[in-house]
C-alpha positions in Angstrom: 26.2 50.5 -102.9 29.7 51.6 -101.2 31.5 47.9 -101.7 35.0 49.1 -101.6 36.9 52.4 -100.0 40.6 52.5 -100.2 42.2 55.6 -98.9 46.2 57.0 -99.0 48.6 59.7 -97.1 44.7 61.3 -96.0 44.7 63.0 -92.7 46.5 60.3 -90.3 45.8 57.4 -93.0 48.8 55.8 -94.4 46.9 53.1 -96.7 44.1 51.5 -95.5 41.3 49.7 -97.8 37.8 48.6 -96.3 34.9 46.2 -97.7 31.4 46.7 -96.7 28.4 44.5 -97.2 25.3 45.7 -97.4 22.8 46.8 -94.3 24.2 48.5 -91.1 27.7 49.1 -90.6 29.1 50.1 -87.7 32.4 52.3 -86.5 33.5 52.4 -83.4 36.8 53.4 -81.3 38.1 55.9 -79.0 37.8 59.5 -79.4 40.4 60.9 -81.8 41.1 57.2 -83.3 40.3 58.4 -86.1 36.6 57.8 -87.3 35.6 61.4 -88.4 38.8 61.2 -90.6 37.2 58.0 -92.2 34.1 59.9 -92.7 35.9 62.9 -93.9 38.0 61.4 -96.9 34.6 59.8 -97.8 32.9 63.2 -97.8 35.5 64.1 -99.9 35.2 61.5 -102.3 31.3 62.9 -102.3 32.8 65.8 -103.9 33.3 68.7 -101.0 35.5 71.3 -100.9 39.1 70.4 -99.8 42.8 71.4 -100.0 45.9 70.3 -99.4 45.9 70.0 -95.5 44.2 66.8 -95.9 47.6 65.6 -97.3 49.4 63.4 -94.7 52.4 65.0 -93.4 55.2 64.3 -95.4 53.7 62.7 -98.4 52.8 65.0 -102.1 49.7 63.4 -102.7 46.5 61.9 -100.9 43.9 60.1 -102.5 40.8 58.0 -102.4 39.0 55.5 -104.4 36.2 53.5 -104.0 34.2 50.8 -105.7 30.4 51.5 -105.9 27.6 49.6 -107.2 24.5 50.6 -109.0 21.3 49.4 -108.4 18.8 48.7 -111.9 16.2 51.1 -110.1 18.4 54.9 -109.6 17.7 55.4 -113.0 19.1 59.3 -112.2 22.9 57.8 -111.8 22.4 55.5 -115.3 20.9 58.8 -117.1 24.2 61.0 -116.0 26.8 58.3 -117.0 24.7 58.1 -120.0 25.2 61.4 -120.9 28.4 61.8 -120.3 29.2 58.1 -122.4 30.4 56.6 -119.6 29.9 52.8 -118.7 30.2 50.9 -115.7 31.6 47.5 -115.2 29.0 45.1 -114.9 27.0 47.3 -112.6 29.6 49.1 -110.5 32.0 52.1 -111.1 35.4 53.4 -109.6 35.6 56.8 -108.7 38.8 58.3 -107.7 39.8 61.6 -106.3 43.6 62.8 -104.9 44.7 66.0 -104.0 47.9 67.1 -104.3 50.4 69.4 -102.3 49.8 72.7 -104.7 46.2 72.1 -104.2 45.4 70.8 -107.8 42.7 68.2 -107.6 41.9 65.1 -110.1 38.5 63.4 -110.5 38.5 60.1 -112.5 35.1 58.1 -112.8 35.9 54.6 -115.0 38.8 56.5 -116.1 36.6 59.8 -117.5 37.9 63.0 -116.0 35.3 65.3 -114.2 34.9 68.1 -112.0 33.8 68.4 -109.0 30.7 70.1 -109.4 30.1 67.1 -111.4 31.3 64.8 -109.2 29.0 66.1 -106.2 26.6 65.9 -108.5 27.1 61.5 -109.3 27.4 60.9 -105.6 24.8 63.0 -104.7 22.1 60.3 -106.6 23.9 57.7 -104.4 24.8 58.9 -101.0 23.2 61.0 -98.4 26.0 61.6 -95.9 24.5 63.6 -92.7 27.6 64.9 -90.9 27.9 65.8 -87.3 26.8 69.4 -87.5 24.4 68.9 -90.3 21.4 69.3 -87.8 22.0 73.2 -88.8 21.0 72.2 -92.0 17.1 71.3 -90.6 16.9 74.9 -89.1 17.1 76.5 -92.8 13.7 77.1 -94.6 15.3 76.7 -98.0 16.1 72.8 -96.8 12.4 72.3 -95.6 11.1 73.1 -99.3 13.7 70.9 -100.8 12.8 68.2 -98.2 9.0 68.3 -99.2 9.4 68.1 -102.9 11.8 65.8 -102.7 9.5 63.7 -100.7 5.8 65.1 -102.5 8.0 64.2 -105.8 7.2 67.6 -106.7 11.0 68.5 -107.8 11.2 68.4 -111.2 7.8 70.4 -110.7 9.8 72.8 -109.1 12.8 73.0 -111.3 10.0 73.7 -114.3 8.8 76.3 -112.3 12.0 77.7 -111.5 13.7 77.5 -114.9 9.7 79.4 -116.2 10.4 81.7 -113.2 13.9 83.1 -114.2 13.2 83.0 -117.8 10.2 86.0 -116.2 12.5 87.5 -114.7 14.9 87.6 -117.7 12.1 88.8 -120.0 10.7 91.3 -117.9 14.4 93.1 -117.0 15.1 92.8 -121.2 11.2 95.0 -120.9 12.5 97.4 -118.7 16.1 97.9 -120.2 14.1 98.4 -123.7 11.8 101.0 -122.5 14.5 102.9 -120.6 17.0 103.0 -123.4 14.4 104.7 -125.8 15.4 107.9 -125.2 18.9 107.0 -125.9 18.2 104.5 -128.6 19.3 107.6 -131.6 22.4 108.6 -129.8 23.1 105.2 -129.3 22.8 103.9 -133.2 24.6 107.4 -134.1 27.5 106.1 -131.8 28.0 102.5 -132.7 27.3 103.0 -136.8 30.2 105.8 -136.2 32.3 102.9 -135.1 31.3 100.5 -137.7 32.0 103.2 -140.4 36.0 104.0 -139.0 36.2 100.0 -139.3 34.9 99.6 -142.5 37.2 102.4 -143.8 40.5 101.0 -141.5 39.6 97.4 -143.1 41.3 95.6 -140.3 42.0 92.1 -141.1 42.5 89.2 -139.2 46.5 88.6 -138.6 47.6 91.7 -140.2 49.2 93.0 -137.8 51.7 90.1 -137.3 52.5 90.7 -141.2 53.1 94.5 -140.6 55.3 94.1 -137.6 56.9 91.3 -139.9 57.5 93.2 -142.5 58.5 96.0 -140.8 61.7 94.1 -138.9 62.5 93.1 -142.5 62.2 96.8 -144.0 64.1 98.3 -140.6 67.1 95.9 -140.8 67.1 95.7 -144.9 70.9 96.5 -145.3 72.3 93.9 -142.6 69.7 91.2 -144.0 70.9 91.9 -147.6 74.7 91.5 -146.3 73.7 88.8 -144.5 71.6 86.7 -147.4 74.0 87.8 -149.6 76.7 86.2 -147.9 75.4 83.1 -147.2 74.1 82.7 -150.8 77.9 83.4 -151.6 79.2 80.5 -149.4 76.7 78.0 -149.9 76.6 78.3 -153.8 78.7 81.1 -155.3 81.3 79.4 -157.1 83.2 75.6 -157.6 84.8 75.9 -154.0 81.3 77.2 -152.1 79.4 74.6 -150.1 76.9 73.0 -153.0 80.3 72.6 -155.3 82.1 70.7 -153.0 78.8 68.9 -152.9 78.8 68.2 -156.7 82.6 67.0 -156.9 82.0 64.5 -153.6 79.0 62.7 -155.7 81.0 62.9 -159.2 83.9 61.2 -157.2 81.4 58.7 -155.1 79.3 57.7 -158.7 82.9 56.7 -160.1 83.6 54.8 -156.9 80.0 53.3 -156.9 80.9 52.2 -160.7 83.6 49.9 -158.8 82.0 48.9 -156.2 78.5 48.5 -155.7 78.8 48.1 -151.6 78.6 51.9 -152.1 74.8 51.8 -153.1 73.2 53.5 -149.9 76.2 55.8 -149.8 75.9 56.9 -152.7 71.9 57.2 -152.6 72.3 59.5 -149.7 74.9 61.7 -151.1 72.1 62.1 -154.1 69.7 62.9 -152.0 71.8 65.5 -150.3 72.7 67.1 -153.5 69.6 67.4 -154.8 68.4 69.0 -151.5 71.5 71.3 -152.0 70.3 72.7 -155.0 66.5 73.1 -153.9 68.6 75.2 -150.8 70.5 77.0 -153.5 67.5 78.1 -155.5 65.9 79.4 -152.5 69.0 81.9 -151.1 69.2 83.2 -154.9 66.0 83.8 -155.1 65.5 85.3 -151.6 68.8 87.2 -152.1 67.6 88.7 -155.6 64.0 89.1 -154.1 65.7 91.8 -151.8 64.5 95.2 -152.8 64.0 98.4 -150.6 61.0 100.6 -151.6 61.8 104.2 -150.1 58.6 105.4 -147.7 57.2 102.1 -147.0 58.4 101.3 -143.6 56.6 104.2 -143.1 53.7 103.2 -144.5 53.5 100.2 -142.4 54.4 102.4 -138.9 51.1 104.7 -139.5 48.9 101.7 -140.5 50.3 99.6 -137.0 49.2 103.2 -135.4 45.9 102.9 -136.6 45.0 99.4 -135.9 46.8 99.7 -132.4 44.4 103.1 -131.7 41.5 101.0 -132.9 42.6 98.7 -131.0 42.1 100.3 -128.0 39.3 102.2 -128.5 37.3 99.2 -130.1 36.9 96.0 -127.8 33.4 94.0 -127.5 32.0 92.9 -123.7 32.1 89.5 -125.2 35.6 89.4 -126.7 37.8 86.9 -124.9 41.1 87.1 -126.5 43.3 84.2 -126.7 45.8 83.9 -129.2 43.9 86.2 -131.5 45.6 89.5 -132.4 43.6 93.3 -131.4 42.6 93.3 -135.1 40.5 90.1 -134.8 38.9 91.9 -131.4 38.4 95.4 -133.7 36.5 93.3 -135.9 34.6 91.3 -132.6 33.3 94.8 -132.3 32.0 95.5 -135.3 29.9 92.3 -135.4 28.7 93.0 -132.2 27.5 96.8 -132.8 25.8 95.7 -135.7 23.7 93.4 -134.5 23.1 95.6 -131.9 22.2 98.7 -134.2 19.7 95.8 -135.5 18.0 95.3 -132.4 17.4 98.9 -131.8 16.3 99.5 -134.6 13.5 96.7 -134.3 13.6 97.8 -130.7 9.3 98.8 -130.9 8.7 95.0 -132.5 10.8 93.6 -129.7 8.9 95.2 -127.3 5.3 93.9 -128.3 7.3 90.8 -128.5 8.1 90.7 -124.8 4.9 91.8 -123.8 3.6 89.2 -125.7 5.8 86.6 -123.6 5.4 88.5 -120.4 2.1 88.1 -120.2 2.0 84.3 -121.5 4.8 83.4 -118.7 2.5 84.8 -115.8 -0.7 82.7 -116.8 1.7 79.9 -117.2 3.4 80.3 -113.6 0.4 81.1 -111.9 -0.9 78.0 -113.0 2.2 76.3 -112.3 2.3 77.6 -108.9 -1.5 76.6 -108.2 -0.6 72.9 -109.4 2.5 72.6 -107.3 0.8 74.1 -104.0 -1.7 71.6 -104.2 0.7 69.0 -104.6 2.8 70.5 -102.0 0.3 70.2 -99.2 -1.0 66.8 -99.9 3.0 65.9 -99.5 3.0 68.2 -96.5 0.3 66.0 -94.7 1.9 62.7 -95.9 5.5 63.6 -94.7 3.9 64.9 -91.3 2.1 61.9 -90.4 5.2 59.4 -91.2 7.6 61.7 -89.3 5.4 61.5 -86.4 4.9 57.9 -86.6 8.8 57.5 -86.7 9.2 59.8 -83.8 6.5 57.7 -81.9 8.8 54.8 -82.3 12.2 56.9 -81.2 11.2 57.9 -77.8 9.2 60.8 -78.5 5.8 59.9 -78.0 3.8 63.6 -77.6 6.0 65.4 -80.1 3.9 66.6 -82.8 5.9 67.6 -86.2 3.8 69.4 -89.0 5.2 70.2 -92.3 3.5 73.9 -92.9 3.0 74.9 -95.9 1.0 77.8 -97.4 1.2 81.4 -99.5 4.0 83.5 -99.4 0.6 86.5 -98.9 -0.9 88.7 -101.8 0.7 91.7 -103.5 -0.7 95.0 -103.8 -3.2 94.2 -106.5 -4.5 91.0 -105.2 -2.6 88.8 -106.8 0.0 86.0 -105.0 3.4 87.0 -104.3 5.7 84.2 -105.6 9.8 83.2 -105.2 12.2 81.6 -107.8 10.7 77.8 -106.2 6.9 78.7 -106.2 3.9 80.6 -104.2 4.8 78.8 -101.5 6.3 79.0 -97.7 7.2 76.0 -96.2 8.2 75.2 -93.0 9.2 72.3 -90.4 7.4 73.0 -86.8 7.5 71.0 -83.8 5.9 70.3 -80.4 7.6 68.1 -78.2 5.6 68.1 -75.3 1.8 68.0 -75.2 -0.1 71.0 -74.6 3.0 73.6 -76.2 2.1 74.8 -79.4 4.0 74.1 -82.5 7.7 76.1 -82.5 10.4 76.2 -85.1 13.1 74.0 -84.8 15.4 75.8 -84.1 13.9 76.2 -80.6 14.1 72.8 -80.1 16.3 72.7 -76.5 17.6 69.0 -76.9 20.1 68.1 -78.9 19.1 64.1 -78.8 15.5 65.4 -80.2 16.7 67.5 -83.0 19.2 63.8 -83.7 15.7 62.1 -83.7 13.8 64.4 -85.4 16.8 64.3 -88.3 16.8 60.6 -87.8 12.6 61.0 -88.8 12.9 62.9 -91.7 16.2 61.1 -93.1 14.2 57.9 -93.1 11.3 58.9 -94.9 13.3 61.2 -97.6 15.3 57.3 -97.9 12.1 55.8 -99.0 11.3 58.2 -101.4 14.6 57.8 -103.9 16.6 55.4 -105.0 19.8 56.6 -102.8 20.8 53.3 -101.2 23.7 54.4 -98.8 23.2 56.5 -96.0 26.2 57.9 -94.0 25.6 59.2 -90.0 28.8 60.8 -88.2 27.6 60.7 -84.1 23.5 60.4 -84.4 23.8 59.6 -81.0 24.5 62.9 -80.0 23.0 63.9 -76.5 20.8 60.7 -76.2 20.7 57.5 -74.4 19.3 54.8 -72.3 16.1 53.7 -73.7 16.3 56.7 -76.8 19.2 54.9 -77.9 17.8 51.8 -77.8 15.0 53.2 -79.8 17.6 55.0 -82.5 19.8 51.3 -82.7 16.4 49.5 -83.4 15.4 51.9 -86.2 18.6 51.7 -87.6 18.7 48.3 -87.8 15.4 48.4 -89.2 17.0 50.8 -91.9 20.0 48.4 -92.6 17.0 46.5 -94.2 16.2 48.5 -97.4 19.4 50.3 -97.3 23.2 50.7 -96.9 24.1 52.2 -93.5 27.1 53.5 -91.9 27.0 55.1 -88.7 30.1 56.1 -86.2 28.2 56.1 -82.6 30.2 56.0 -79.2 27.4 53.8 -77.6 26.9 50.5 -77.2 23.5 49.9 -77.2 23.5 50.6 -80.7 26.7 49.7 -81.7 25.3 45.8 -80.9 22.8 46.0 -83.4 25.9 46.1 -86.3 26.0 43.4 -89.1 29.1 44.8 -89.3 31.1 46.2 -86.5 34.2 48.1 -87.7 37.1 49.6 -84.9 38.8 52.4 -85.6 42.1 52.3 -83.4 45.2 55.1 -83.4 48.6 53.1 -83.2 52.3 54.5 -83.8 54.7 53.0 -86.2 58.2 53.8 -86.7 57.7 57.0 -84.7 54.3 58.0 -86.8 50.8 57.9 -86.1 48.0 56.5 -87.8 44.9 55.3 -88.4 44.3 51.5 -88.4 40.6 49.5 -88.9 39.8 46.4 -87.8 36.3 43.9 -88.7 35.3 43.0 -85.1 33.5 39.6 -84.5 33.6 37.2 -81.2 36.0 38.1 -78.5 37.3 40.7 -80.0 33.6 42.5 -80.3 32.6 41.9 -76.8 35.4 43.7 -75.9 34.4 46.8 -77.6 31.3 46.7 -76.6 32.2 46.1 -73.0 35.4 49.7 -73.8 32.1 51.8 -74.8 30.2 51.1 -72.2 32.9 50.8 -68.8 35.5 52.4 -70.4 37.3 49.3 -70.1 37.2 45.0 -70.1 36.3 44.0 -66.6 34.4 41.7 -65.7 30.9 43.0 -65.5 31.3 45.1 -68.5 32.0 42.3 -70.5 29.3 40.5 -68.8 26.8 43.6 -69.8 28.7 43.5 -73.5 28.0 39.6 -73.5 24.1 40.0 -72.6 23.7 43.4 -74.9 25.2 41.0 -77.9 22.8 38.3 -76.7 19.8 40.1 -77.1 20.4 42.7 -79.7 23.6 41.4 -82.0 23.0 39.0 -85.0 22.1 35.8 -84.6 
């Protein structure tokens, strides 16, 4: 359940905090006041795609955060959080998402960073948001199949079928490639073997190029390097007047002074440390100077070796190699390993083909069994879903409507076997006859937007009963309806509010009067800036808002009508 929502610098919203209750929350306000901005900010928090255009003009960042409680029955959320080692606070989590003008977004749940896909998955267990244009989703057959599986409790069955189906497709593809590659197997092995031999002869080592390049730099600059190292050694430790000689004299004098004044103990200790460090440094300088030598022909050898590794690096780079901080010689070694694996696989191709054939046979039988079981469950669920939706449509002012979920075979192939897709052997489709005597038609052929709204509400209601989602959001579900139908929709939303937390944006007073919590969204101008604000209404203010929705103003007749509606349908 959504307990708190905080919005900062999002569209026209400057800084807004809302506290919500359970049951039916209604948002109303003038057109353009910003009601849909609030729903948009919630959609942003639920994981919708977004960009910097949502940031309030003149600001660097927009952010939306929420406190969300998790019902004990919502095992999916608890398992999801547990898998990521995220702990709730007394059954609640804090979700935050922000976006900067650069377009960079950050997402946190309980201070744990997440990706947008993770956020979308998590919030999908908690919220069901139906926007103004989501009617279109009901027109897609893939959505129909998903809705039926959700209602019938076959989502996991369908997901497992999908995994097996894709696994079978992979096996078939591998088998086909194996058969097709047999003709080229010998030539491929020969080519790969040549590459492996060439790499083995070169014997590249990881990090070798970097070492060779450093050596080439030293050899090409040997004269200057020798001159500078000689000069450094001479200046530091070449005579009594060198840096080391002066440090030695200073140390001796300081030791004499320390014998007379123990207050110089700390300084004397530091001078000792400096002296010993200088002695070590002098030894390293001498060692480096004395170790410098120039081997004629070595630079040419190094250049030749670098050239060989460069050619091999261009010639051999595996498909799977990502590079990163590694050098070209690592790519060569990775190619060799990949080539050796492919040679082994090609050498065992006949054995692999027989293994693949056996796996394909077993998976084909398993999928057929799974498809039959899934079809039976879907057919049973289809009848129940149709009956429940029809019962709700009756109460929503469509007594002559007939809704049906058709779940049938996709057909049969040339061999007589059932045709199957990634989600089974069924063709699932929602059909409706809006009036008596009319044949069942596709939902897209419903003429009235109000009828489609009610069908959507009925389906959403039935599905809401079959899952643990606590919060449903409806953005202008009243599109295209009015009169008695609006009263029926309002009554039904109120009843849904007894088992779910409902958010509904509406322009209809007959729906707004049913609210357990009535929130008014307003647009105002402050310090030359337009901003959206909200107010929880009660008493006189709520009656005036209902009057505005009825007649566009607060006249006596409208106020009286508003009072009557609130007395008849409002919460006592």
